[in-house]
C-alpha positions as CSV (number, residue, x, y, z in Angstrom):
1,M,-206.0,88.1,-21.9
2,V,-202.3,87.4,-22.1
3,K,-201.2,84.0,-21.2
4,E,-198.9,83.7,-18.3
5,C,-196.3,80.9,-17.8
6,P,-194.7,79.7,-14.6
7,P,-191.5,81.4,-13.6
8,D,-189.1,78.8,-15.3
9,K,-190.9,78.8,-18.6
10,I,-191.7,81.2,-21.4
11,I,-194.3,81.4,-24.2
12,N,-193.4,79.9,-27.5
13,P,-194.4,82.7,-30.0
14,K,-195.1,80.3,-32.7
15,T,-197.4,77.9,-30.8
16,G,-198.5,80.0,-27.8
17,R,-197.5,77.3,-25.4
18,C,-195.3,77.5,-22.4
19,I,-191.9,75.9,-23.0
20,N,-188.8,75.4,-20.8
21,K,-186.8,78.6,-20.5
22,P,-183.5,78.0,-22.6
23,K,-180.4,77.9,-20.4
24,E,-178.1,80.9,-20.7
25,K,-174.9,80.1,-22.7
26,T,-171.8,80.0,-20.6
27,K,-168.3,80.6,-22.0
28,K,-166.4,77.2,-22.4
29,V,-163.2,77.1,-20.3
30,C,-160.4,74.7,-21.4
31,P,-157.9,73.2,-19.0
32,V,-154.4,74.6,-18.7
33,G,-152.3,74.0,-21.8
34,K,-155.2,73.9,-24.2
35,I,-157.4,76.3,-26.1
36,I,-160.7,76.2,-27.9
37,N,-160.7,75.3,-31.6
38,P,-162.9,78.1,-33.1
39,K,-164.1,75.8,-35.8
40,T,-165.1,72.8,-33.7
41,G,-165.5,74.4,-30.2
42,R,-163.4,71.6,-28.8
43,C,-160.3,72.0,-26.6
44,I,-157.0,71.3,-28.4
45,N,-153.4,71.4,-27.4
46,K,-152.1,74.9,-27.2
47,P,-149.5,75.5,-30.0
48,K,-145.9,75.9,-28.9
49,E,-144.5,79.4,-28.9
50,K,-141.8,79.8,-31.6
51,T,-138.4,79.7,-30.0
52,K,-135.4,81.8,-30.9
53,K,-133.4,80.7,-33.9
54,K,-131.4,77.5,-33.1
55,V,-127.7,78.1,-32.8
56,C,-125.2,75.2,-33.7
57,P,-121.8,74.7,-32.1
58,A,-118.7,75.7,-34.0
59,G,-118.0,73.6,-37.1
60,K,-121.7,72.7,-37.6
61,I,-124.6,74.2,-39.4
62,I,-128.4,73.7,-39.4
63,N,-129.9,71.2,-41.8
64,H,-132.9,73.1,-43.2
65,K,-134.9,70.0,-43.9
66,T,-134.5,68.5,-40.4
67,G,-133.7,71.5,-38.2
68,R,-130.7,69.4,-36.8
69,C,-127.1,70.4,-36.6
70,I,-124.8,68.7,-39.0
71,N,-121.1,68.9,-39.8
72,K,-120.1,71.8,-41.9
73,P,-119.1,70.7,-45.3
74,K,-115.4,71.0,-46.1
75,E,-114.4,73.9,-48.3
76,K,-113.1,72.9,-51.7
77,T,-109.5,72.7,-51.8
78,K,-107.3,74.1,-54.5
79,K,-107.1,72.2,-57.7
80,K,-105.0,69.0,-57.3
81,V,-101.6,69.0,-59.1
82,C,-100.2,65.7,-60.3
83,P,-96.5,65.0,-60.7
84,V,-94.8,65.1,-64.1
85,G,-96.1,62.4,-66.5
86,K,-99.4,62.0,-64.8
87,I,-102.9,63.5,-65.1
88,I,-106.0,63.6,-63.0
89,N,-108.7,60.9,-63.6
90,P,-111.9,62.9,-63.8
91,K,-113.9,60.0,-62.3
92,T,-111.8,59.2,-59.2
93,G,-109.8,62.5,-58.7
94,R,-106.6,60.4,-58.5
95,C,-103.4,60.9,-60.4
96,I,-102.9,58.2,-63.2
97,N,-100.2,57.7,-65.8
98,K,-100.5,60.0,-68.8
99,P,-101.7,58.0,-71.7
100,K,-99.2,57.5,-74.6
101,E,-100.1,59.6,-77.7
102,K,-101.3,57.5,-80.5
103,K,-98.8,57.3,-83.3
104,P,-99.9,57.5,-86.9
105,A,-100.0,54.2,-88.8
106,K,-96.7,53.4,-90.6
107,T,-96.4,51.4,-93.8
108,T,-92.7,51.5,-94.0
109,V,-89.8,52.2,-91.6
110,P,-88.5,55.7,-91.6
111,I,-84.9,55.9,-92.8
112,K,-82.5,58.1,-90.9
113,G,-80.5,60.6,-92.9
114,H,-79.8,59.6,-96.5
115,M,-79.8,55.8,-96.1
116,D,-81.7,55.5,-99.4
117,S,-78.7,56.8,-101.4
118,F,-76.4,54.8,-99.1
119,F,-77.9,51.6,-100.5
120,T,-78.3,52.9,-104.1
121,G,-78.1,50.1,-106.7
122,I,-79.1,47.2,-104.6
123,G,-81.9,45.1,-106.1
124,D,-83.3,48.0,-108.2
125,T,-83.6,45.8,-111.3
126,Y,-85.0,42.7,-109.6
127,D,-88.3,41.5,-111.0
128,N,-89.8,38.8,-109.0
129,S,-92.6,38.2,-111.5
130,K,-90.1,36.8,-113.9
131,D,-88.6,34.3,-111.3
132,K,-90.0,30.9,-112.4
133,K,-87.6,28.7,-110.4
134,M,-87.1,28.0,-106.7
135,W,-85.1,31.0,-105.4
136,K,-82.6,30.2,-102.6
137,H,-80.3,32.5,-100.7
138,E,-77.3,30.9,-102.4
139,T,-78.4,32.5,-105.7
140,M,-78.1,36.1,-104.2
141,S,-75.1,37.3,-106.2
142,G,-74.0,40.8,-107.2
143,K,-72.0,41.8,-104.2
144,Y,-72.2,45.5,-103.2
145,D,-69.4,47.2,-101.2
146,W,-71.1,50.0,-99.3
147,N,-67.9,51.0,-97.7
148,K,-66.8,52.4,-101.0
149,D,-70.0,54.4,-101.5
150,K,-69.4,58.1,-101.5
151,N,-73.0,59.0,-100.8
152,V,-73.2,57.6,-97.3
153,G,-75.1,60.4,-95.7
154,N,-74.7,60.3,-92.0
155,I,-73.1,56.8,-91.9
156,K,-69.7,56.6,-90.4
157,S,-67.5,54.1,-92.2
158,T,-63.8,54.4,-91.3
159,S,-62.9,51.1,-92.8
160,K,-64.3,47.9,-94.1
161,C,-64.3,46.3,-90.7
162,S,-65.3,49.1,-88.3
163,S,-66.5,47.8,-84.9
164,G,-70.3,47.7,-84.5
165,T,-69.8,49.6,-81.2
166,D,-68.6,52.6,-83.1
167,G,-72.0,53.0,-84.8
168,E,-75.0,55.1,-84.0
169,I,-78.6,54.2,-83.1
170,V,-80.4,54.3,-86.5
171,Y,-83.6,52.7,-85.5
172,D,-85.7,53.3,-82.3
173,V,-87.7,50.1,-81.5
174,K,-89.8,51.7,-78.8
175,S,-91.0,54.4,-81.2
176,N,-91.3,52.4,-84.4
177,G,-92.0,48.8,-83.3
178,V,-91.1,45.7,-85.3
179,L,-92.8,43.4,-87.9
180,L,-95.0,40.7,-86.2
181,A,-96.5,37.6,-88.0
182,K,-100.1,36.5,-88.1
183,N,-101.2,32.9,-87.6
184,Y,-101.5,30.9,-90.8
185,S,-104.8,29.4,-91.9
186,D,-105.8,27.2,-94.8
187,D,-107.8,29.9,-96.6
188,I,-104.7,32.2,-97.1
189,D,-103.1,32.0,-100.5
190,T,-99.3,31.8,-100.1
191,D,-98.3,30.2,-103.4
192,G,-95.0,31.7,-104.4
193,W,-94.2,33.2,-101.0
194,W,-90.8,32.9,-99.3
195,A,-90.4,30.4,-96.6
196,S,-87.8,30.2,-93.7
197,E,-87.4,28.4,-90.4
198,K,-89.0,30.0,-87.4
199,W,-86.2,30.3,-84.8
200,D,-86.9,29.2,-81.2
201,G,-84.8,31.9,-79.4
202,Y,-85.0,35.5,-78.3
203,R,-86.1,38.1,-80.9
204,A,-83.4,40.8,-81.0
205,V,-82.9,44.0,-82.9
206,W,-79.4,45.3,-83.7
207,N,-80.2,49.1,-83.8
208,G,-76.9,50.1,-85.3
209,K,-75.0,50.2,-82.0
210,S,-76.5,47.7,-79.5
211,F,-78.9,44.9,-79.1
212,V,-82.5,45.5,-77.9
213,S,-85.6,43.3,-77.5
214,R,-88.8,43.8,-79.5
215,H,-90.0,46.0,-76.7
216,G,-86.8,48.2,-76.7
217,K,-85.2,46.7,-73.6
218,N,-81.4,46.2,-73.7
219,F,-79.7,42.9,-74.0
220,D,-76.3,42.6,-72.2
221,V,-74.1,41.2,-75.0
222,P,-70.2,40.9,-74.9
223,E,-68.2,43.6,-76.6
224,F,-66.6,41.1,-79.1
225,Y,-70.0,40.0,-80.2
226,K,-71.2,43.5,-80.8
227,A,-68.1,44.4,-82.6
228,I,-68.8,41.9,-85.4
229,M,-72.2,43.6,-86.1
230,P,-72.5,46.3,-88.8
231,P,-72.3,49.8,-87.5
232,N,-75.2,52.2,-88.4
233,I,-77.3,49.5,-90.0
234,A,-80.3,48.1,-88.2
235,L,-81.0,44.4,-88.4
236,D,-83.9,42.2,-87.3
237,G,-83.2,38.7,-86.1
238,E,-83.2,36.2,-83.3
239,L,-80.5,35.2,-80.8
240,W,-80.5,31.4,-81.1
241,L,-78.7,28.6,-79.4
242,G,-80.0,25.7,-81.6
243,R,-83.1,23.5,-82.0
244,G,-84.5,22.2,-78.7
245,K,-82.3,24.5,-76.6
246,F,-84.8,27.2,-75.6
247,E,-84.4,26.4,-71.9
248,K,-80.7,27.4,-72.2
249,C,-81.6,30.9,-73.3
250,G,-81.4,32.1,-69.7
251,L,-77.9,33.0,-70.7
252,L,-79.3,35.8,-72.8
253,R,-81.0,37.3,-69.8
254,Q,-77.9,37.5,-67.6
255,K,-76.4,40.9,-66.7
256,I,-72.8,41.7,-67.2
257,P,-70.9,40.7,-64.0
258,N,-69.0,43.4,-62.1
259,K,-66.0,41.3,-61.2
260,H,-63.3,40.8,-63.8
261,E,-63.1,37.0,-63.3
262,E,-66.9,36.5,-63.5
263,K,-67.1,38.7,-66.6
264,L,-64.5,36.5,-68.4
265,K,-66.6,33.4,-67.5
266,W,-69.7,35.1,-68.8
267,Q,-68.0,35.9,-72.1
268,N,-66.6,32.4,-72.4
269,K,-70.2,31.0,-72.0
270,W,-71.2,33.1,-75.1
271,V,-68.3,31.6,-77.1
272,E,-68.9,27.9,-75.7
273,S,-72.6,28.2,-76.4
274,D,-72.0,29.3,-80.0
275,I,-74.9,31.8,-79.9
276,K,-75.9,32.8,-83.4
277,Y,-77.7,35.9,-84.5
278,E,-80.1,34.6,-87.1
279,V,-80.8,37.7,-89.1
280,F,-83.9,37.9,-91.4
281,D,-84.3,41.6,-92.3
282,I,-82.9,45.1,-92.5
283,L,-84.9,47.7,-90.8
284,N,-83.5,51.0,-92.4
285,F,-83.5,50.0,-96.0
286,D,-86.8,50.9,-97.6
287,K,-86.8,48.4,-100.5
288,P,-88.8,45.3,-101.5
289,F,-88.1,42.1,-99.6
290,E,-85.9,40.5,-102.3
291,A,-83.6,43.5,-102.5
292,R,-83.2,43.5,-98.7
293,M,-82.4,39.8,-98.6
294,K,-79.7,40.3,-101.4
295,L,-78.0,43.0,-99.3
296,L,-78.4,41.1,-96.1
297,N,-76.7,38.0,-97.5
298,D,-73.7,40.0,-98.6
299,L,-73.7,42.0,-95.4
300,V,-73.5,38.7,-93.3
301,K,-70.7,37.3,-95.4
302,E,-68.6,40.6,-95.2
303,R,-69.0,41.1,-91.4
304,N,-68.2,37.5,-90.6
305,S,-65.0,37.9,-92.7
306,C,-64.0,40.8,-90.4
307,I,-63.6,38.5,-87.4
308,K,-59.9,38.0,-87.9
309,E,-59.1,41.7,-88.6
310,L,-61.0,42.6,-85.5
311,G,-58.9,40.2,-83.4
312,I,-61.8,38.1,-82.3
313,K,-61.5,34.4,-81.7
314,C,-64.9,32.8,-82.2
315,S,-67.0,31.0,-84.9
316,P,-69.0,33.4,-87.1
317,P,-72.0,34.6,-85.1
318,L,-73.9,36.2,-87.9
319,E,-76.1,33.7,-90.0
320,F,-78.3,34.7,-92.9
321,T,-81.9,33.1,-92.7
322,K,-82.3,31.1,-95.8
323,Q,-85.3,32.0,-97.9
324,T,-87.0,29.4,-100.2
325,K,-89.8,30.3,-102.7
326,V,-92.6,27.7,-102.1
327,T,-96.0,26.6,-103.1
328,R,-98.7,26.1,-100.4
329,D,-98.2,22.4,-100.3
330,E,-94.4,22.7,-100.2
331,A,-94.8,25.2,-97.3
332,L,-96.9,22.8,-95.3
333,Q,-94.4,19.9,-96.0
334,M,-91.5,22.2,-95.0
335,A,-93.1,23.0,-91.8
336,K,-93.7,19.3,-91.0
337,D,-90.0,18.6,-91.7
338,V,-88.8,21.4,-89.6
339,I,-90.9,20.3,-86.7
340,A,-90.0,16.7,-87.0
341,G,-86.3,17.8,-86.8
342,G,-87.0,19.6,-83.5
343,G,-87.7,23.1,-84.9
344,E,-90.6,25.4,-84.0
345,G,-92.1,25.8,-87.4
346,I,-91.7,28.1,-90.4
347,M,-92.4,31.8,-91.5
348,L,-93.9,32.8,-94.8
349,R,-93.1,36.1,-96.3
350,Q,-95.0,37.9,-99.2
351,P,-92.9,38.5,-102.3
352,G,-92.1,42.2,-103.0
353,S,-93.3,43.3,-99.5
354,F,-91.9,46.1,-97.5
355,Y,-91.0,46.1,-93.8
356,E,-94.1,47.0,-91.9
357,A,-93.6,47.7,-88.1
358,K,-96.9,46.1,-87.0
359,R,-98.7,42.6,-87.1
360,S,-98.9,42.4,-90.9
361,K,-100.6,40.3,-93.6
362,T,-97.3,40.1,-95.3
363,L,-95.9,37.6,-92.7
364,Y,-97.4,34.4,-91.5
365,K,-96.2,31.7,-89.1
366,I,-96.9,27.9,-89.2
367,K,-96.3,26.2,-85.9
368,E,-97.2,22.8,-84.5
369,V,-99.8,22.9,-81.8
370,D,-100.4,19.8,-79.6
371,D,-102.6,19.2,-76.6
372,M,-102.1,17.2,-73.4
373,E,-103.6,16.8,-69.9
374,C,-102.1,17.9,-66.7
375,K,-103.0,18.2,-63.1
376,I,-103.4,21.5,-61.1
377,T,-101.1,21.5,-58.1
378,G,-101.2,25.1,-57.0
379,Y,-102.1,28.6,-57.9
380,K,-99.9,31.8,-58.8
381,D,-101.3,35.2,-57.9
382,G,-101.9,37.6,-60.6
383,T,-100.2,41.0,-61.0
384,G,-101.1,44.1,-62.8
385,K,-104.6,43.9,-64.3
386,Y,-105.0,40.5,-62.7
387,T,-104.3,41.7,-59.2
388,N,-106.5,39.9,-56.6
389,M,-107.2,37.3,-59.4
390,L,-105.6,34.1,-60.6
391,G,-102.3,34.7,-62.5
392,S,-101.6,31.1,-63.6
393,F,-102.2,27.5,-62.7
394,V,-99.2,25.6,-61.3
395,C,-99.4,22.1,-63.0
396,S,-97.6,18.9,-63.3
397,L,-97.7,16.1,-66.0
398,V,-100.2,13.4,-65.2
399,D,-97.7,10.6,-65.9
400,K,-94.6,12.6,-64.8
401,P,-95.6,14.6,-61.6
402,D,-92.0,15.7,-61.1
403,I,-92.2,17.9,-64.3
404,T,-94.0,21.1,-63.3
405,F,-94.9,24.4,-65.1
406,N,-97.3,27.3,-65.2
407,V,-100.3,27.4,-67.4
408,S,-101.9,30.7,-68.5
409,G,-104.6,31.7,-71.0
410,M,-107.7,31.6,-68.8
411,D,-110.5,34.1,-69.2
412,D,-111.5,36.5,-66.4
413,K,-114.4,34.4,-65.3
414,I,-112.1,31.5,-64.5
415,R,-109.5,33.8,-62.9
416,S,-112.2,35.1,-60.5
417,S,-113.8,31.8,-59.6
418,Y,-110.9,29.3,-60.0
419,K,-111.0,28.0,-56.4
420,N,-114.6,26.7,-56.9
421,T,-114.3,25.7,-60.5
422,H,-110.7,24.4,-60.6
423,P,-109.7,23.1,-57.1
424,I,-106.4,21.5,-56.5
425,G,-106.2,18.1,-58.2
426,T,-108.4,19.1,-61.3
427,I,-107.2,17.7,-64.5
428,I,-107.2,20.2,-67.4
429,T,-106.4,20.0,-71.1
430,I,-103.7,22.4,-72.4
431,T,-102.3,23.3,-75.8
432,Y,-98.5,23.7,-76.4
433,N,-95.9,24.0,-79.0
434,G,-93.6,21.0,-78.6
435,L,-91.5,20.0,-75.6
436,T,-88.3,21.5,-74.3
437,G,-85.2,19.3,-73.8
438,L,-86.3,18.8,-70.1
439,G,-89.7,17.5,-71.3
440,K,-91.8,20.6,-70.3
441,P,-94.5,21.8,-72.7
442,R,-93.4,24.9,-74.6
443,H,-95.9,27.8,-74.3
444,P,-98.7,25.9,-72.4
445,R,-102.1,27.5,-72.7
446,Y,-105.3,26.6,-70.9
447,L,-108.0,24.8,-73.1
448,R,-110.7,23.3,-70.9
449,I,-111.4,21.0,-68.0
450,R,-111.2,17.3,-68.7
451,H,-114.7,15.8,-68.3
452,E,-115.0,12.0,-67.8
453,E,-117.0,10.3,-70.5
454,G,-120.3,8.5,-69.6
455,H,-122.2,9.0,-66.4
C-alpha cells in the first residue's frame, strides 16, 4: 500500500520517508535603481545609461583621457623670420646673432697688390745663422729708397714725403688680427732671440691711412700726427707716453672736439705730451724678421725727416723699437733692468720668424708679477656673460685706504656666491704688474682669500 504523507509534506523517493514540502521559488525583486547580478544573484547599482556625446564650448575640445573640456591648442604660426644678421636658436626659438664664419688659419699676413715687388731687394741676402755678434738696430745699414721704386703696384707715392692721410687702407685688422705674445717660462729655449722693451701704452696699428686698435676700433689722432706716418704701409706698434705714465693714456681715448678752440687745445696736448709711436713691425711685408726690421728702421728715419717739409712743428713721433740679440741669461737680466727702471718688461722674438696674426710661439713676453693684499670695499655688477653675477671687487689698499681700484680674475663659482664667501671687509691677495704713478696696482688679478695663520 502506498504511503501517504500529511498535506505539507511529500515522500522522499530515495528514503521513502515524508519530508517537508520544498518552498516554491519566488522571483527576487530589487529596489528601485538596482538590478540583479546574474552571476551572484545579488542586487547591484543599475549602470547609468550612456549620455549623448559631450559638447564643449567654443575654443575648447574634449580630452579623450579625462573626458573633460580643455583649451584648444593654438595652431602653429608661420615660420619665424629673424632680422638681417640673426638666426633662430633651434633650442629656444629666439633670434640670436649669426655666428661669425671661422677663418682659415693664417701663417703670414696677406699682401695687398704687388707689395712684394714694392719691397724687392730688402734683406734678401741676410743670413742670421752667420751673425755671431750682438746685433743692434744701429747696425741696420743699406738704406732703400722705396719712393724711387718703379714696381710699386697699387702704392701711391707722389713724393718722398707724401702725407700719411693720402694713403689707402692696406691691412684690415678686424679680418686679419695681429700678432700676440705668449707668456715666457724657463723651459723655453730663447738663446739667440731678439729682445726689446715691452711698451706700457696702447697697442695701435697704422693700417696705411689711419690708426686702429688691435680690435679694429679707430683712434682719434690729430691730422699732423697721421701726416707723418707712411702712406700705404701698415705698421704695428704702441702709442706710448713714457715709463710709468700709463694713467695719462686717457688722452688717447679722447674724441676729436667739435669746437675749434677745444680742438686746438686737444692737438696741443698731443704735442705737449710728446706721444711716441713705438713701432716694432711691418704687417704687409712678407719677409723674415731681420729684413722687416732693416726696412722699418730706414722707414722711421725717412718719415721723421719729412716733418719740416710737411710744415709740422713737433718732435719726431716715430720711434724704432731697438732689437738686441741675447742669450737666455742676458734676456732675464735685461728684463730686470727694464723693470727696475720703471718699464713693464721685455719681448723676445724668434730669429727669421714671419709675422703671424695670432698668439704665436715666435713671440714671448717677460713681465714682473708681484702680489699684495687689499680689502674688499664694494662690488661691481657684471655685464654680458656675467650678467646677474659679480663683475669685479672694488678694493682699497690695506695701508692706504684712499687708493681704490677694481679687481677681476675670479672664477664663476666665486662670481655666483661672492656675498657669502667674500663679504665686505674681506682681505684678499692679488697679483699685479707694478704700480702706476698714482700708486695703484697695474692689472690687478684675484689670487685667493688671505687666511690667518694658526688657530
